[in-house]
N, C-alpha and C positions, 0 to 999 in steps of 0.2 A: 504494500500500500504506500503510494508515493504522493497522492493528491487528496484534496479535501474540498468541500464546498465552503465558501466564505462570502460575507457581505462586504463588498469592496467599494470604498469611496473613490470615485473616478475623477471628481472635480469638487472644488469648494463651492458651497452654495446651499440650496434647499435640500430637504431630506430625500428628494427623488434622485439625488446624485449617487445613491447606492445602487450597485448591481450585484446580483448573485452570480458568482463565478466559480470555476474550478481552478484551484491554485495549488502549488506544491506545498507539502507539509514542511515546516521549517526543520532544518538540520539539527539533530540533538547533539549537544556538546557534553563533555565529560561531567560537568557539574550541574547538569540540567535534568528535568523530567519532562516527558511527553504526556500530556493530559488530554483525554477525550472529554470535551466540554459537554456537560449535561445542561448547564444553564449559565446565562450571563445577565447583566442588568444594564439599564441606561442611566447615565449620570449627566449632569449639566455640562461637564467638561467635554462630553462626547459631541453634543450639538454645537458647543462653542468651537470645538476643533473643526467640525464639519462645515460650519459656515465661514471659516477662514480666520477666526480670531488669533490663532497661533500658527499661521501658515508658514512662518519662518522655521518652525520646529518640526514640520511634518512634510514628508516626501510622498507625493502621489505617484501611482495609486497606493492607497493605504487601507489597512484593516484596523478599525478603531475598536474600543471596548476595554474597560479596566476592571472587570469583575469576572471571576471564574469559580464555578463549582463543578467538579468532575472527578474522573477516575484515572489514575496513573496507568498508562499503557506501556511505557518503557522508561528505563532510567539510564543515565549516563554512568560510565565506568567508575567515576569518583563519588557517586552518590551512595551513601551508606545508611541514611536515616529514613528512607522510604522503600517500598517494594511495589511491584506491579499489582494492581488491584486495590491499592489504597484510595479511599475517598478523601479528597482534599479540596481546600478552597484558598483563594488568594486574590490579590490585586496585581495585575501586570504593571510593568513600569509605565507611568504616564508619559506619553510621547515616545514610547519605545518602538522598536522595529516592527513588532507584531502585536495586534490587539486580540480581543476575545470574541469578536463576531465571526467565529469560524468553528468548524467541527473539532479541530484539534488546536492545542496551544503548547508551546514550549516555554518553560520558565526556569530560572535559576532555582535550585532547590532551597536556597537560603530564604526565599520570600514565601515559600509554600508551607501551609499548616494542615494538619488533619482536620477534616470537616467535623463540626460538632455532631455527636452521635444522635442527638434528638432533633436534628433538622433535616428536611429533605434537601435535595440539590437546589430546587427552586428557592426555598427559603434561604439557604446558605449563600446563594449567588447575589442576594440583595445586600449583603453585609460587608464584604471586604473593604471597599473604598470608603463608603459612608461610615462604617463602624471604626475602621482604622483612623479616619480623619477625626472623628469625635474623640477617640482615645488620644491621639496626638495633641489635639487642642486642649482638652480638659485635664489630662493626666501628665503627659510628657512635657508639654510646654506650659500649660496653665497651672500645674501643680495644685489642683483643687483639693481642698482638705475638708474633713468632717467638720460640720458646723458653719462653714462659709456660705455665702450667698452668691448666686450666679443668675445672670439674665441670659437666656438663650433666644436669639432672634429666629423666627420661622420654626417654631417647635414642632410643626406638623410635616416639615420637609424631610428629605432623605437623610441629611446629616443631623438636622435638628431633632428628629424623632428618636434617634439613637442617643444623641447627646443628653436629652431630657432623662432618659432611663439611666444612662451612665452617671450623670450628676446625682441622681437620686440614690443610686447604689453606693455612691461615694459617701453619702451622708450629708449632702449640701441641701440648703433651702433653695428651691428652684422657681424662678420667675421665667415665664416663656410667653412670647408673642405668637399670635395666630389669628385667623379670622373667626368670627363668631360661630360659623358652622363647624369648626374643628375644636371648639372649646372642650366639649366632653371627651373627645379623643385624646387631646393633649393632657387633660386632667388624669385620664386613665393611665397614661404613660408614666405619671408620677409628678407632674408639675404641681407645686403648692399654690401658686397664684398665676392664673392664665390671664393675659392681657389682650383684649380684642383691639388689634392695632388700627382698625378702621374707625372705632368709636371711642377709644381711649388713647391718651398720650402716655406712652410708657415712661417718659421722663417724669411726669407728674405722679404717676402711680408709684414708681420706685422711690421718689422723694418722700411721699406720704407714708409708704409702707416701712421705710427704714429710718423715719424721723430725720431725714436729711443727710444721713450718713452715707448712703449709697451702697452698692454691691461690691463684693470682692473681685468679681470676674464677669466680663461680658464676652459672649461668643457671637460674632457677626458672621452670618451666613448669607446676607442679602446685598451688601454693598451700598452704593449711593452715598448718602450723607450719614449713614448709620454710625460710622466711626466718630465723626465730629460730635454728633448729638449724644452719643453714649459716653463721651468723656466726662460730661457733667454729672453722671450718675454713678461714677466709680469712686470709691473712697481712696484717700491717699495711699500710695504704695500698692494699689490694686493692679489688675491686669486686664488687658483687652486682647482678644485673639480674633483674627480675621482670616477667612479662607477666600476672600474676594479682593481682587486688586482695586486700587483707588482709581476710578475712571475720571474723577474731577478733582482739581486741587482742593485740599482741605487744610485748615489750620490745626496743628497738633500742639499749640502753645499751652493749652490747659493741661495736657498730659505731662509736659515738662514741669509745670508749676506744682503738680501733685505727685511727682516722682512715680508716674505710672510706667508700667512695662507693656509694650505693644509687640505682639508676635504676628507676623504674616506667615501662614502655614500652607505649604504645598506638601501634602502628606507623603513621606517616603515609604518605601515598601520594606518590611522586615517581618520575620516570623513571630517574634516575641509578643507583639501587640495582638496578633490574631489568636495566639494561645491564651493570652489574658482575657480576650473577649469570649473565647470558647468556654472558659471556666464560668464566666457570668451567665452565658447562655445555658450551659448544662445545669446550673443552679437555679435556672428560671428567673434570674434577675434582669435579663435582657432578652428581648424577642425581636424578630424581624418585623418590619412593617411593609406590606406589599400592596400596592395599588391595583395591579393587574398583571396577568401572565399572558403572553402572546407567543405564537410559534416564532422561531428565530428568523424566519425569512420575511416576517412582517416588521422589519427594522424601520422602514420608512414611517409606518403608522406609529410605532413606538416613539420615534424622534418627534413627530408632529405633536403627539399628546403631551410629552414632557415639556416641549418648548412653549406650548400654549399656556402652561401653568394649571394650577388647580388640582394636581395629583396629590394623593394622600399616601406618602411612602414611595416605594420604588416600583418601576415598571420592569418586569423580568421577561427575558427571552428564553424560551425552553427549546432545547435541541432534541430531547427524547424523554420518554417516560423514565422516572427514577427507578 
């Protein structure tokens, strides 16, 4: 077997730039594993890449996709911690040579982890990038501690829905913004105070709820003026974590005056954080949030749905039955 089916991006632009093609299976190196992809999921970075936001980092034609859950079909000669038949999940390198919109994927063994035993491949495929990003933001970079307060913007989104659960499992008091229709959902995830961003000003809510002290940490997942507005509700020596680049100039003078720490996070791939997430998942402290499941060759529809907004959790593309 030397070839596979893949959704190939042939040009930057609308979602219809994808074509289902037969392409060679990537060559397996000594430190890599070959994985039969059972499911992948769609992330904002996928449609941003597709429309050309990062065209200087992507060579066309390209296979996108940064989530994998599947079964190991072959291992490189230097791989000792996996075997053929292992169920695994991971996030491929963002802007890497090969993505996960394909029947097979080759990855460095160092970024691969065993799939949580209590999740299907569809469920597991929704977690690597979003869950790993939430972990990097709140734990690795944010150093969130028991008893601290955190505001998570877009608590019903792909990263936000995992971050709310993770912050609650850490023992923090969780504020989260979302629309009114998602209030009950975000509350069920563990948010202590849900803020309807369309009808409430989160700055006023935080000031009132904390007696003007502010929160210890803010997680920005939406961009725009969120960073600048959030600076006013972070207590001195607090932290702001953003996974969105600054599209417009913003003043960070208030951050300097308060001795705030700001992190811009592009989540790196490594096994340890997936193993940490797996422990939470298998203890039922963290669960996947899936908006919908589509056959993998409906990637055009999946991109259109996510880009339009309004999804609750992740859109998953399924390659085969679990």
